[in-house]
mmJSON file of the N, C-alpha and C atoms, coordinates in Angstrom:
{"data_MODEL":{"atom_site":{
"group_PDB":["ATOM","ATOM","ATOM","ATOM","ATOM","ATOM","ATOM","ATOM","ATOM","ATOM","ATOM","ATOM","ATOM","ATOM","ATOM","ATOM","ATOM","ATOM","ATOM","ATOM","ATOM","ATOM","ATOM","ATOM","ATOM","ATOM","ATOM","ATOM","ATOM","ATOM","ATOM","ATOM","ATOM","ATOM","ATOM","ATOM","ATOM","ATOM","ATOM","ATOM","ATOM","ATOM","ATOM","ATOM","ATOM","ATOM","ATOM","ATOM","ATOM","ATOM","ATOM","ATOM","ATOM","ATOM","ATOM","ATOM","ATOM","ATOM","ATOM","ATOM","ATOM","ATOM","ATOM","ATOM","ATOM","ATOM","ATOM","ATOM","ATOM","ATOM","ATOM","ATOM","ATOM","ATOM","ATOM","ATOM","ATOM","ATOM","ATOM","ATOM","ATOM","ATOM","ATOM","ATOM","ATOM","ATOM","ATOM","ATOM","ATOM","ATOM","ATOM","ATOM","ATOM","ATOM","ATOM","ATOM","ATOM","ATOM","ATOM","ATOM","ATOM","ATOM","ATOM","ATOM","ATOM","ATOM","ATOM","ATOM","ATOM","ATOM","ATOM","ATOM","ATOM","ATOM","ATOM","ATOM","ATOM","ATOM","ATOM","ATOM","ATOM","ATOM","ATOM","ATOM","ATOM","ATOM","ATOM","ATOM","ATOM","ATOM","ATOM","ATOM","ATOM","ATOM","ATOM","ATOM","ATOM","ATOM","ATOM","ATOM","ATOM","ATOM","ATOM","ATOM","ATOM","ATOM","ATOM","ATOM","ATOM","ATOM","ATOM","ATOM","ATOM","ATOM","ATOM","ATOM","ATOM","ATOM","ATOM","ATOM","ATOM","ATOM","ATOM","ATOM","ATOM"],
"id":[1,2,3,4,5,6,7,8,9,10,11,12,13,14,15,16,17,18,19,20,21,22,23,24,25,26,27,28,29,30,31,32,33,34,35,36,37,38,39,40,41,42,43,44,45,46,47,48,49,50,51,52,53,54,55,56,57,58,59,60,61,62,63,64,65,66,67,68,69,70,71,72,73,74,75,76,77,78,79,80,81,82,83,84,85,86,87,88,89,90,91,92,93,94,95,96,97,98,99,100,101,102,103,104,105,106,107,108,109,110,111,112,113,114,115,116,117,118,119,120,121,122,123,124,125,126,127,128,129,130,131,132,133,134,135,136,137,138,139,140,141,142,143,144,145,146,147,148,149,150,151,152,153,154,155,156,157,158,159,160,161,162,163,164,165],
"type_symbol":["N","C","C","N","C","C","N","C","C","N","C","C","N","C","C","N","C","C","N","C","C","N","C","C","N","C","C","N","C","C","N","C","C","N","C","C","N","C","C","N","C","C","N","C","C","N","C","C","N","C","C","N","C","C","N","C","C","N","C","C","N","C","C","N","C","C","N","C","C","N","C","C","N","C","C","N","C","C","N","C","C","N","C","C","N","C","C","N","C","C","N","C","C","N","C","C","N","C","C","N","C","C","N","C","C","N","C","C","N","C","C","N","C","C","N","C","C","N","C","C","N","C","C","N","C","C","N","C","C","N","C","C","N","C","C","N","C","C","N","C","C","N","C","C","N","C","C","N","C","C","N","C","C","N","C","C","N","C","C","N","C","C","N","C","C"],
"label_atom_id":["N","CA","C","N","CA","C","N","CA","C","N","CA","C","N","CA","C","N","CA","C","N","CA","C","N","CA","C","N","CA","C","N","CA","C","N","CA","C","N","CA","C","N","CA","C","N","CA","C","N","CA","C","N","CA","C","N","CA","C","N","CA","C","N","CA","C","N","CA","C","N","CA","C","N","CA","C","N","CA","C","N","CA","C","N","CA","C","N","CA","C","N","CA","C","N","CA","C","N","CA","C","N","CA","C","N","CA","C","N","CA","C","N","CA","C","N","CA","C","N","CA","C","N","CA","C","N","CA","C","N","CA","C","N","CA","C","N","CA","C","N","CA","C","N","CA","C","N","CA","C","N","CA","C","N","CA","C","N","CA","C","N","CA","C","N","CA","C","N","CA","C","N","CA","C","N","CA","C","N","CA","C","N","CA","C","N","CA","C","N","CA","C"],
"label_alt_id":[null,null,null,null,null,null,null,null,null,null,null,null,null,null,null,null,null,null,null,null,null,null,null,null,null,null,null,null,null,null,null,null,null,null,null,null,null,null,null,null,null,null,null,null,null,null,null,null,null,null,null,null,null,null,null,null,null,null,null,null,null,null,null,null,null,null,null,null,null,null,null,null,null,null,null,null,null,null,null,null,null,null,null,null,null,null,null,null,null,null,null,null,null,null,null,null,null,null,null,null,null,null,null,null,null,null,null,null,null,null,null,null,null,null,null,null,null,null,null,null,null,null,null,null,null,null,null,null,null,null,null,null,null,null,null,null,null,null,null,null,null,null,null,null,null,null,null,null,null,null,null,null,null,null,null,null,null,null,null,null,null,null,null,null,null],
"label_comp_id":["MET","MET","MET","ASN","ASN","ASN","GLU","GLU","GLU","GLN","GLN","GLN","ASP","ASP","ASP","ASP","ASP","ASP","ARG","ARG","ARG","LEU","LEU","LEU","ALA","ALA","ALA","ARG","ARG","ARG","ALA","ALA","ALA","ARG","ARG","ARG","GLU","GLU","GLU","GLU","GLU","GLU","ILE","ILE","ILE","ALA","ALA","ALA","ALA","ALA","ALA","ARG","ARG","ARG","VAL","VAL","VAL","ALA","ALA","ALA","SER","SER","SER","PHE","PHE","PHE","LYS","LYS","LYS","ALA","ALA","ALA","THR","THR","THR","GLN","GLN","GLN","GLU","GLU","GLU","LYS","LYS","LYS","PHE","PHE","PHE","GLU","GLU","GLU","ARG","ARG","ARG","GLU","GLU","GLU","ARG","ARG","ARG","GLU","GLU","GLU","GLU","GLU","GLU","TYR","TYR","TYR","TYR","TYR","TYR","ALA","ALA","ALA","ALA","ALA","ALA","THR","THR","THR","LEU","LEU","LEU","GLY","GLY","GLY","LYS","LYS","LYS","ALA","ALA","ALA","TRP","TRP","TRP","SER","SER","SER","GLY","GLY","GLY","PHE","PHE","PHE","ASN","ASN","ASN","ARG","ARG","ARG","PRO","PRO","PRO","SER","SER","SER","PHE","PHE","PHE","TRP","TRP","TRP","SER","SER","SER"],
"label_asym_id":["A","A","A","A","A","A","A","A","A","A","A","A","A","A","A","A","A","A","A","A","A","A","A","A","A","A","A","A","A","A","A","A","A","A","A","A","A","A","A","A","A","A","A","A","A","A","A","A","A","A","A","A","A","A","A","A","A","A","A","A","A","A","A","A","A","A","A","A","A","A","A","A","A","A","A","A","A","A","A","A","A","A","A","A","A","A","A","A","A","A","A","A","A","A","A","A","A","A","A","A","A","A","A","A","A","A","A","A","A","A","A","A","A","A","A","A","A","A","A","A","A","A","A","A","A","A","A","A","A","A","A","A","A","A","A","A","A","A","A","A","A","A","A","A","A","A","A","A","A","A","A","A","A","A","A","A","A","A","A","A","A","A","A","A","A"],
"label_entity_id":["1","1","1","1","1","1","1","1","1","1","1","1","1","1","1","1","1","1","1","1","1","1","1","1","1","1","1","1","1","1","1","1","1","1","1","1","1","1","1","1","1","1","1","1","1","1","1","1","1","1","1","1","1","1","1","1","1","1","1","1","1","1","1","1","1","1","1","1","1","1","1","1","1","1","1","1","1","1","1","1","1","1","1","1","1","1","1","1","1","1","1","1","1","1","1","1","1","1","1","1","1","1","1","1","1","1","1","1","1","1","1","1","1","1","1","1","1","1","1","1","1","1","1","1","1","1","1","1","1","1","1","1","1","1","1","1","1","1","1","1","1","1","1","1","1","1","1","1","1","1","1","1","1","1","1","1","1","1","1","1","1","1","1","1","1"],
"label_seq_id":[1,1,1,2,2,2,3,3,3,4,4,4,5,5,5,6,6,6,7,7,7,8,8,8,9,9,9,10,10,10,11,11,11,12,12,12,13,13,13,14,14,14,15,15,15,16,16,16,17,17,17,18,18,18,19,19,19,20,20,20,21,21,21,22,22,22,23,23,23,24,24,24,25,25,25,26,26,26,27,27,27,28,28,28,29,29,29,30,30,30,31,31,31,32,32,32,33,33,33,34,34,34,35,35,35,36,36,36,37,37,37,38,38,38,39,39,39,40,40,40,41,41,41,42,42,42,43,43,43,44,44,44,45,45,45,46,46,46,47,47,47,48,48,48,49,49,49,50,50,50,51,51,51,52,52,52,53,53,53,54,54,54,55,55,55],
"pdbx_PDB_ins_code":[null,null,null,null,null,null,null,null,null,null,null,null,null,null,null,null,null,null,null,null,null,null,null,null,null,null,null,null,null,null,null,null,null,null,null,null,null,null,null,null,null,null,null,null,null,null,null,null,null,null,null,null,null,null,null,null,null,null,null,null,null,null,null,null,null,null,null,null,null,null,null,null,null,null,null,null,null,null,null,null,null,null,null,null,null,null,null,null,null,null,null,null,null,null,null,null,null,null,null,null,null,null,null,null,null,null,null,null,null,null,null,null,null,null,null,null,null,null,null,null,null,null,null,null,null,null,null,null,null,null,null,null,null,null,null,null,null,null,null,null,null,null,null,null,null,null,null,null,null,null,null,null,null,null,null,null,null,null,null,null,null,null,null,null,null],
"Cartn_x":[0.747,-0.038,1.205,0.474,1.338,0.57,1.117,0.855,-0.775,-0.99,-2.259,-3.388,-3.265,-4.028,-3.889,-2.853,-2.849,-3.808,-3.578,-4.429,-5.825,-6.36,-7.463,-8.447,-7.272,-7.818,-7.984,-7.006,-7.267,-8.441,-8.889,-10.091,-10.995,-11.087,-12.269,-12.532,-11.566,-11.573,-11.985,-11.605,-12.003,-13.658,-13.917,-15.487,-16.207,-16.066,-16.64,-16.591,-15.64,-15.655,-16.399,-16.372,-17.54,-18.838,-19.3,-20.483,-20.902,-20.069,-20.417,-20.453,-19.758,-19.916,-21.731,-21.59,-22.998,-24.023,-24.051,-25.109,-25.106,-24.257,-24.16,-24.74,-24.495,-25.092,-26.558,-26.795,-28.37,-29.316,-28.487,-29.45,-29.187,-28.139,-28.286,-29.478,-29.553,-30.465,-32.146,-32.211,-33.47,-33.755,-32.733,-32.9,-33.493,-33.019,-33.144,-34.49,-34.981,-36.433,-37.203,-36.984,-37.729,-37.985,-36.743,-36.795,-37.567,-37.364,-38.361,-39.832,-40.137,-41.412,-41.961,-41.241,-41.698,-41.646,-40.771,-40.718,-41.629,-41.729,-42.68,-43.869,-44.153,-45.265,-46.159,-45.443,-46.269,-46.976,-46.242,-46.987,-48.138,-47.93,-49.135,-50.053,-49.97,-51.137,-52.009,-51.031,-51.646,-52.706,-52.004,-53.05,-54.112,-54.303,-55.2,-56.702,-57.465,-58.934,-59.698,-59.995,-61.105,-62.425,-63.066,-64.651,-65.363,-66.294,-67.122,-68.192,-68.478,-69.597,-70.946,-70.674,-71.917,-72.383,-71.853,-72.468,-73.455],
"Cartn_y":[-1.123,0.053,1.357,2.353,3.416,4.518,5.585,6.531,7.079,7.143,7.629,6.549,5.094,4.205,4.081,4.225,4.144,5.462,6.321,7.585,7.746,6.777,6.705,5.492,4.649,3.559,3.86,4.891,5.895,6.44,7.118,8.222,7.091,6.054,5.066,4.571,4.204,3.65,4.691,6.109,7.349,7.334,7.369,7.439,6.389,5.255,3.916,4.132,4.639,4.715,5.874,6.868,8.11,7.641,6.887,6.495,5.598,4.574,3.752,4.348,5.471,6.377,7.249,7.621,8.158,7.231,6.038,5.315,4.953,4.494,4.315,5.322,6.541,8.016,7.874,7.473,7.647,6.451,5.451,4.334,4.649,5.118,5.702,6.576,7.692,8.638,7.82,6.718,6.015,5.649,4.864,4.158,5.055,6.141,7.229,7.755,8.051,8.212,7.271,6.034,4.89,4.843,5.139,4.921,6.016,7.35,8.407,8.223,7.634,7.477,6.454,5.527,4.235,4.982,5.6,6.111,7.354,8.179,9.349,9.138,9.351,9.315,8.01,7.15,5.523,5.763,5.899,5.793,6.717,7.975,9.219,8.655,7.904,7.644,6.392,5.548,4.13,4.576,5.795,6.052,6.86,7.382,8.512,7.806,8.249,7.893,8.884,8.752,9.682,9.507,10.559,10.36,10.003,9.124,8.494,9.121,10.016,10.677,9.894,8.64,7.814,6.842,6.818,5.859,6.579],
"Cartn_z":[0.019,0.219,-0.134,-0.787,-0.851,0.283,0.216,1.48,1.239,0.067,-0.053,0.291,0.125,0.326,2.087,2.753,4.042,4.529,4.04,4.525,4.328,3.225,2.969,3.733,4.3,5.039,6.396,6.959,8.186,8.481,7.271,7.151,7.177,6.65,6.613,8.075,8.699,10.078,11.043,10.603,11.707,11.325,10.178,10.129,10.743,10.324,11.062,12.491,13.162,14.432,14.999,14.067,14.34,14.417,13.127,13.131,14.239,14.45,15.718,16.966,17.147,18.637,18.467,17.221,17.155,17.213,16.698,16.981,18.394,19.139,20.51,21.35,20.9,21.61,21.528,20.273,19.883,20.708,20.593,21.403,23.015,23.385,24.844,25.102,24.239,24.194,24.261,23.349,23.2,24.523,25.014,26.211,27.499,27.403,28.636,28.279,27.12,26.754,27.361,26.862,27.362,28.982,29.449,30.888,31.669,30.942,31.383,31.181,29.984,30.031,30.982,31.241,32.19,33.52,33.902,35.401,35.568,34.661,34.975,34.117,33.084,32.314,32.251,32.157,32.272,33.486,34.81,36.022,36.094,35.555,35.742,34.904,33.609,33.001,33.423,34.22,34.577,35.72,36.504,37.899,37.336,36.057,35.713,35.474,36.134,36.262,35.419,34.397,33.698,33.988,34.406,34.61,33.548,33.896,32.906,32.601,31.543,31.102,30.924,30.274,29.763,31.015,31.953,33.169,34.138],
"occupancy":[1.0,1.0,1.0,1.0,1.0,1.0,1.0,1.0,1.0,1.0,1.0,1.0,1.0,1.0,1.0,1.0,1.0,1.0,1.0,1.0,1.0,1.0,1.0,1.0,1.0,1.0,1.0,1.0,1.0,1.0,1.0,1.0,1.0,1.0,1.0,1.0,1.0,1.0,1.0,1.0,1.0,1.0,1.0,1.0,1.0,1.0,1.0,1.0,1.0,1.0,1.0,1.0,1.0,1.0,1.0,1.0,1.0,1.0,1.0,1.0,1.0,1.0,1.0,1.0,1.0,1.0,1.0,1.0,1.0,1.0,1.0,1.0,1.0,1.0,1.0,1.0,1.0,1.0,1.0,1.0,1.0,1.0,1.0,1.0,1.0,1.0,1.0,1.0,1.0,1.0,1.0,1.0,1.0,1.0,1.0,1.0,1.0,1.0,1.0,1.0,1.0,1.0,1.0,1.0,1.0,1.0,1.0,1.0,1.0,1.0,1.0,1.0,1.0,1.0,1.0,1.0,1.0,1.0,1.0,1.0,1.0,1.0,1.0,1.0,1.0,1.0,1.0,1.0,1.0,1.0,1.0,1.0,1.0,1.0,1.0,1.0,1.0,1.0,1.0,1.0,1.0,1.0,1.0,1.0,1.0,1.0,1.0,1.0,1.0,1.0,1.0,1.0,1.0,1.0,1.0,1.0,1.0,1.0,1.0,1.0,1.0,1.0,1.0,1.0,1.0],
"B_iso_or_equiv":[0.0,0.0,0.0,0.0,0.0,0.0,0.0,0.0,0.0,0.0,0.0,0.0,0.0,0.0,0.0,0.0,0.0,0.0,0.0,0.0,0.0,0.0,0.0,0.0,0.0,0.0,0.0,0.0,0.0,0.0,0.0,0.0,0.0,0.0,0.0,0.0,0.0,0.0,0.0,0.0,0.0,0.0,0.0,0.0,0.0,0.0,0.0,0.0,0.0,0.0,0.0,0.0,0.0,0.0,0.0,0.0,0.0,0.0,0.0,0.0,0.0,0.0,0.0,0.0,0.0,0.0,0.0,0.0,0.0,0.0,0.0,0.0,0.0,0.0,0.0,0.0,0.0,0.0,0.0,0.0,0.0,0.0,0.0,0.0,0.0,0.0,0.0,0.0,0.0,0.0,0.0,0.0,0.0,0.0,0.0,0.0,0.0,0.0,0.0,0.0,0.0,0.0,0.0,0.0,0.0,0.0,0.0,0.0,0.0,0.0,0.0,0.0,0.0,0.0,0.0,0.0,0.0,0.0,0.0,0.0,0.0,0.0,0.0,0.0,0.0,0.0,0.0,0.0,0.0,0.0,0.0,0.0,0.0,0.0,0.0,0.0,0.0,0.0,0.0,0.0,0.0,0.0,0.0,0.0,0.0,0.0,0.0,0.0,0.0,0.0,0.0,0.0,0.0,0.0,0.0,0.0,0.0,0.0,0.0,0.0,0.0,0.0,0.0,0.0,0.0],
"pdbx_formal_charge":[null,null,null,null,null,null,null,null,null,null,null,null,null,null,null,null,null,null,null,null,null,null,null,null,null,null,null,null,null,null,null,null,null,null,null,null,null,null,null,null,null,null,null,null,null,null,null,null,null,null,null,null,null,null,null,null,null,null,null,null,null,null,null,null,null,null,null,null,null,null,null,null,null,null,null,null,null,null,null,null,null,null,null,null,null,null,null,null,null,null,null,null,null,null,null,null,null,null,null,null,null,null,null,null,null,null,null,null,null,null,null,null,null,null,null,null,null,null,null,null,null,null,null,null,null,null,null,null,null,null,null,null,null,null,null,null,null,null,null,null,null,null,null,null,null,null,null,null,null,null,null,null,null,null,null,null,null,null,null,null,null,null,null,null,null],
"auth_seq_id":[1,1,1,2,2,2,3,3,3,4,4,4,5,5,5,6,6,6,7,7,7,8,8,8,9,9,9,10,10,10,11,11,11,12,12,12,13,13,13,14,14,14,15,15,15,16,16,16,17,17,17,18,18,18,19,19,19,20,20,20,21,21,21,22,22,22,23,23,23,24,24,24,25,25,25,26,26,26,27,27,27,28,28,28,29,29,29,30,30,30,31,31,31,32,32,32,33,33,33,34,34,34,35,35,35,36,36,36,37,37,37,38,38,38,39,39,39,40,40,40,41,41,41,42,42,42,43,43,43,44,44,44,45,45,45,46,46,46,47,47,47,48,48,48,49,49,49,50,50,50,51,51,51,52,52,52,53,53,53,54,54,54,55,55,55],
"auth_comp_id":["MET","MET","MET","ASN","ASN","ASN","GLU","GLU","GLU","GLN","GLN","GLN","ASP","ASP","ASP","ASP","ASP","ASP","ARG","ARG","ARG","LEU","LEU","LEU","ALA","ALA","ALA","ARG","ARG","ARG","ALA","ALA","ALA","ARG","ARG","ARG","GLU","GLU","GLU","GLU","GLU","GLU","ILE","ILE","ILE","ALA","ALA","ALA","ALA","ALA","ALA","ARG","ARG","ARG","VAL","VAL","VAL","ALA","ALA","ALA","SER","SER","SER","PHE","PHE","PHE","LYS","LYS","LYS","ALA","ALA","ALA","THR","THR","THR","GLN","GLN","GLN","GLU","GLU","GLU","LYS","LYS","LYS","PHE","PHE","PHE","GLU","GLU","GLU","ARG","ARG","ARG","GLU","GLU","GLU","ARG","ARG","ARG","GLU","GLU","GLU","GLU","GLU","GLU","TYR","TYR","TYR","TYR","TYR","TYR","ALA","ALA","ALA","ALA","ALA","ALA","THR","THR","THR","LEU","LEU","LEU","GLY","GLY","GLY","LYS","LYS","LYS","ALA","ALA","ALA","TRP","TRP","TRP","SER","SER","SER","GLY","GLY","GLY","PHE","PHE","PHE","ASN","ASN","ASN","ARG","ARG","ARG","PRO","PRO","PRO","SER","SER","SER","PHE","PHE","PHE","TRP","TRP","TRP","SER","SER","SER"],
"auth_asym_id":["A","A","A","A","A","A","A","A","A","A","A","A","A","A","A","A","A","A","A","A","A","A","A","A","A","A","A","A","A","A","A","A","A","A","A","A","A","A","A","A","A","A","A","A","A","A","A","A","A","A","A","A","A","A","A","A","A","A","A","A","A","A","A","A","A","A","A","A","A","A","A","A","A","A","A","A","A","A","A","A","A","A","A","A","A","A","A","A","A","A","A","A","A","A","A","A","A","A","A","A","A","A","A","A","A","A","A","A","A","A","A","A","A","A","A","A","A","A","A","A","A","A","A","A","A","A","A","A","A","A","A","A","A","A","A","A","A","A","A","A","A","A","A","A","A","A","A","A","A","A","A","A","A","A","A","A","A","A","A","A","A","A","A","A","A"],
"auth_atom_id":["N","CA","C","N","CA","C","N","CA","C","N","CA","C","N","CA","C","N","CA","C","N","CA","C","N","CA","C","N","CA","C","N","CA","C","N","CA","C","N","CA","C","N","CA","C","N","CA","C","N","CA","C","N","CA","C","N","CA","C","N","CA","C","N","CA","C","N","CA","C","N","CA","C","N","CA","C","N","CA","C","N","CA","C","N","CA","C","N","CA","C","N","CA","C","N","CA","C","N","CA","C","N","CA","C","N","CA","C","N","CA","C","N","CA","C","N","CA","C","N","CA","C","N","CA","C","N","CA","C","N","CA","C","N","CA","C","N","CA","C","N","CA","C","N","CA","C","N","CA","C","N","CA","C","N","CA","C","N","CA","C","N","CA","C","N","CA","C","N","CA","C","N","CA","C","N","CA","C","N","CA","C","N","CA","C","N","CA","C","N","CA","C"],
"pdbx_PDB_model_num":[1,1,1,1,1,1,1,1,1,1,1,1,1,1,1,1,1,1,1,1,1,1,1,1,1,1,1,1,1,1,1,1,1,1,1,1,1,1,1,1,1,1,1,1,1,1,1,1,1,1,1,1,1,1,1,1,1,1,1,1,1,1,1,1,1,1,1,1,1,1,1,1,1,1,1,1,1,1,1,1,1,1,1,1,1,1,1,1,1,1,1,1,1,1,1,1,1,1,1,1,1,1,1,1,1,1,1,1,1,1,1,1,1,1,1,1,1,1,1,1,1,1,1,1,1,1,1,1,1,1,1,1,1,1,1,1,1,1,1,1,1,1,1,1,1,1,1,1,1,1,1,1,1,1,1,1,1,1,1,1,1,1,1,1,1]
}}}
């Protein structure tokens, strides 16, 4: 491999690492949103009793 090929290989590796890092961050955010919903909004909605207007 020549110098240009080495540079391109390093650039591809760096891009792959950045994409993997971005994906991991997005997955972390998704988990945190789901945990927040389960802990906060899910409990709030499960305890919410709507008045029945038809009974």
